[in-house]
N, C-alpha and C positions, 0 to 999 in steps of 0.2 A: 505613570509613576514607576520608578525602578523599584526593585526589591529592597534596596537600601533605604530609599525614601519611605516606602511603605512600612518597613519595620521600625524606622525611627519615629514615624507618626504613631505607630502602635505603642511604642515605649512612652512617648509623650502623653498619649491618651491615658495610659495606665497611671502615669505619674501625676496626671492632673487631678487625681482623686486623693492626693496626700492632704490630710486635714491640717497639717502644719503649713505655715506660710512664711514667705520671705519677700519683702518689697512688693507686697500685693499679689504674689503668685503662689501657687502650691510649691512647697519647699523642694520636693524631689524633682518637679518639673523645671524649676529655676536652676537647680544644681546640674541636671542633665544637660540643659542648653549651655550653661556656663562652661561645663567641662568640655563640650564640643568646641566651644570658642577657644579655650586654652589649647586644645589639641591642634587646631589649625595653626597656631603659632609655634607649637613644639614640633609638629610633624605634618607639614602641609600635604605630604604624599601618603598619608596613612591609608592602609587598606581597609576593606569593608569590616573585617572582624574586629579590628581595633576601634574603628569608628562606632560600631554597635556596642562594644564592651564599655567604652567611655560614656556613651549616652546613657547606658543602663547601669552605671556604677552604683546608683542608689535606687534602682528599680524596686518599687513597692517596699522600700525600706521600713516605712512606718508600720507595716504589718507585723514586724517582730520588734516589740518595744523593749528598750533597755531595762525598763522597770520590771519586766517579766523575768529577768535573770538575777542571780544573786549579786550582792554588792561585792566590790573588790575586783582585783585584776583578773582572777580566774573567770569570774562571771562575765566581765567585759570581753575577754578574749573568746569565750564561748559564744557570746552574742554576735561578735564580729564574724566568727567562723560560720555560724548559722546563717547570718545575713548574706555572706558571699555565696553560699550554696543556694539560698533562696533566690538571689538575683540571677544566678546562672541558670537555675531551673526555669524561672519565669521568662528569661530571655530566650532560652532554648525553645519553649513552647511557642512564643511569638514567631521565632525564626522558622520553625517547622511549619507553622500555618502559612508562611509566605513562601515555602518551598525551597529554603536554603539547603545546599548540600550538607550532609551530616558532618563532613570534615570541617566545614566552616562553623557549624554549630559547636562542635567540640573545641575548636580553637578559641571561640569567644569565651567559652566556659573556662578554659585554661587561663586566658588573660585575666578574667574577672577573679579567679582564684588567687592571683598574685603570688604563686608559689615559686616563681623564678625571677624575683626582683633582682636587679643588677645584671643577671646573666641573660635576660631576655629583653631586647630593646622595646618591644611592644608593651610588655608588662610594665617596664619602667615609665613609658609614656602615660599609661593609665594611672600609675601611682603619682606621677607629676601633676596630671590634671586634677586628680582627686584631692591632693594636698593643697593645690591652689584654690580649689573650691572651698575646702575646709577653712582656709585663711579668710576667704571672702565672706563666708556665711556664719562662722562661729567664733571668730576671733574677738569681735567686739563684746559679745555676750560673756565670753570667758573672762574678759578683763574686769567685768563687774563682780565676778565670783572668785577671782584668784589674784593674789598679790603679784606685783611686777616681777620679782625674781623667780617665783615659781612658774609664772607664765613663760618667762624667757626659757627656762629649762624645758618646758613642754614644746615650745616652738623649735628649739634646737633639735629635739628628737624628730620633729616633722621635717625639718630641713635636711637632716641626715639621710632621710629616705628619698630625697629629691635629687635630680641631676643638677649640675651647675647651671645649665640653661634655665631650668625651672626656678632655681633660687634667684637668678637674676630677674626673671619675670615677676617674682613675688613683689619686687619693689614697685611694680606698676599698678598694683592693686590700690584702689582708692580707700585707704585706711584713715582713721581718725589720727590726730597727732599722738594720742596716747598709745595706740596700737602700732603706729609707725616707730615710736621709741622702743617698744618691745621687740619689733622685728629687727631694728638696727642693732640692738644689743645681742639678739640671738645670732644674727649673721656674724657679728664680731666674735662672739664666743665660739661659733662653729669654726671660723678661720683660725682661731687660736688652737683649738683641738686638732685641726688638720695639720697645723704647723708642728705641734708637739709630736704627732704621729709620724710626720716626715722626719723629724730629728731622731726618732727612735729607730728608723729603718737603717 
């Protein structure tokens, strides 16, 4: 077993303890495997650091519950920031146990931090895979809690973070007719916003 296979197996083992589930599997385990699948389509030549960061993008995420943070956007952003740090630290520990060079450990942490979105191709690939997994696993549940127009606005914000290739891949997700309608409206709205921005240049 290569170091890459060994560390991916360790990530999956850790994520298998997620008490939340999706399609009969622990949620974080399903999300990690799905993200790797999306990465294969987005970047078939992805290096080890990116592959590990993508697999670990929700590593032990359930250990920091959103409910433990204050309500509102400030609490949400703090929860997300703490989770990214928690994932990076957890992955670094697994990688060091498998003897990865410190430079590779640091690089995976940098990708997981997503501080260079748009300017760093690997960080963008991670964001693309994470957004596609979000649409796969949380889209339908949000539809039951949010009206159509508000959900379109939320999805537009997600699409804005994605590359054009990832936006195209989103159409291949097996969505329900209702969520397909939301996605179609969000893509149309995004295209309108981009056209307006182009006219302003």
